[in-house]
C-alpha positions in Angstrom: 150.2 68.2 135.6 148.5 69.9 138.3 145.1 68.6 139.4 144.9 72.3 141.2 141.6 74.0 140.2 142.0 77.0 138.1 139.6 79.9 139.3 138.3 81.9 136.0 135.8 84.7 135.2 133.2 83.8 132.6 134.7 86.4 130.0 138.4 84.8 131.0 137.1 81.2 130.4 135.9 82.6 126.9 138.8 84.1 126.0 140.8 81.1 126.6 138.4 79.2 124.6 138.6 81.6 121.6 142.2 81.6 122.0 142.3 77.7 122.0 140.2 77.7 119.0 142.1 80.6 116.8 145.8 78.5 118.2 144.4 74.9 117.0 142.7 75.5 113.4 144.4 78.8 112.2 148.0 78.9 114.0 148.2 75.0 113.2 147.7 75.6 109.4 150.1 78.7 109.4 152.7 76.6 111.1 152.1 73.4 109.1 152.6 75.5 105.9 156.2 77.1 107.1 157.3 73.1 108.2 156.4 72.1 104.6 157.7 75.1 102.7 161.0 74.5 104.7 161.5 71.4 103.6 160.5 72.2 99.8 163.8 74.5 100.4 166.0 70.9 100.3 168.3 69.5 102.9 166.2 70.4 106.8 169.3 69.2 108.5 170.9 72.9 108.2 168.1 74.8 107.7 167.5 77.6 110.1 163.9 78.4 108.6 162.7 74.3 109.1 164.5 75.0 113.0 162.6 77.9 113.2 159.1 76.3 112.0 159.8 73.4 114.5 160.3 75.7 117.6 157.3 77.3 116.6 155.6 74.6 116.3 156.4 73.4 119.5 156.0 76.1 121.2 152.6 76.6 120.1 151.5 72.8 120.8 153.1 73.8 124.5 150.0 76.6 124.9 147.2 74.5 123.3 148.1 72.1 126.0 148.4 74.4 129.1 144.9 76.3 127.8 143.2 72.7 127.7 144.8 72.0 131.0 143.8 75.4 132.3 140.1 74.5 131.0 139.9 71.2 132.5 140.6 72.5 135.8 138.5 75.6 135.8 135.8 76.7 138.5 134.1 79.3 137.2 134.1 82.8 140.1 130.8 83.5 141.2 129.9 86.8 139.7 128.9 88.3 142.9 125.7 89.8 142.6 124.7 89.3 146.2 127.5 91.1 147.5 130.6 90.3 149.1 131.2 90.4 152.9 134.4 89.3 152.4 137.4 88.9 150.3 137.1 85.7 148.0 137.9 85.2 144.8 136.1 86.9 142.2 135.2 90.2 144.7 136.6 93.8 143.6 138.4 95.8 147.1 139.0 99.0 147.2 142.0 99.4 149.8 143.9 102.1 151.2 147.5 102.7 151.5 148.4 103.0 155.0 151.3 105.5 154.0 149.6 107.4 151.4 145.8 108.9 151.2 145.0 106.8 147.6 142.8 104.2 147.5 143.1 101.7 144.6 140.9 99.3 143.8 141.7 95.4 142.8 139.7 92.6 141.7 140.8 89.1 142.7 141.2 86.6 140.2 142.7 83.0 139.5 146.3 82.9 138.1 145.1 82.4 134.8 143.4 85.6 134.6 145.8 87.8 137.0 147.0 91.1 135.1 147.9 93.8 137.7 148.4 96.4 134.8 144.3 96.1 134.6 144.0 95.9 138.4 143.3 91.9 138.1 145.8 90.2 141.0 146.2 86.9 141.7 144.3 85.0 144.7 148.2 83.1 144.7 150.0 86.5 145.1 151.3 88.0 148.1 148.5 91.2 148.0 145.6 88.2 146.8 146.3 86.0 149.2 146.5 88.4 151.7 143.5 89.9 151.3 141.5 86.6 151.2 138.8 86.3 154.0 139.3 90.1 155.0 136.7 92.4 156.1 135.7 96.0 155.4 137.8 98.4 157.5 140.4 95.1 158.3 143.8 96.2 158.6 146.2 93.8 155.9 150.2 93.5 156.0 151.5 92.2 152.8 155.2 91.0 152.3 156.4 91.6 149.0 159.2 91.2 147.1 159.3 95.2 147.4 159.2 95.3 151.2 156.0 95.6 153.6 152.9 96.9 152.2 150.4 98.0 155.0 146.8 98.5 153.6 143.5 98.6 154.8 140.0 97.2 153.4 137.7 100.1 152.4 135.2 98.5 150.2 134.3 95.0 148.8 131.8 94.6 145.9 
């Protein structure tokens, strides 16, 4: 496992803690019951239900390990109540796409919380990393998998 810090908002940390609680209490119990029921059916060496239940157990335990690792390396992002002078993790940044008049607002978050459809961009993504350290009215050129984007930082909050 990496020792690299994971940036989380307070809300993101709470969601991960709730998921961990759910997985370690309810979900573990459900999977254990499925395994026990499959064993009761007889020969487990050829039981598809037993194999499926064990695979679910493996995935569940892997997710629990991942969440514990994330939480152990979590650094809570400043809530920005005093405002931001430049783009950093936790800031919301409004940008204008240079090839249109359209503006978009993204919140820069750690990779564990990234969700582009919700406007949450990872600080490790091409867009997030290009915006880090930029100030209002600065132009930014971003190399993305779909090509070059030219942006202008409109506002940081």
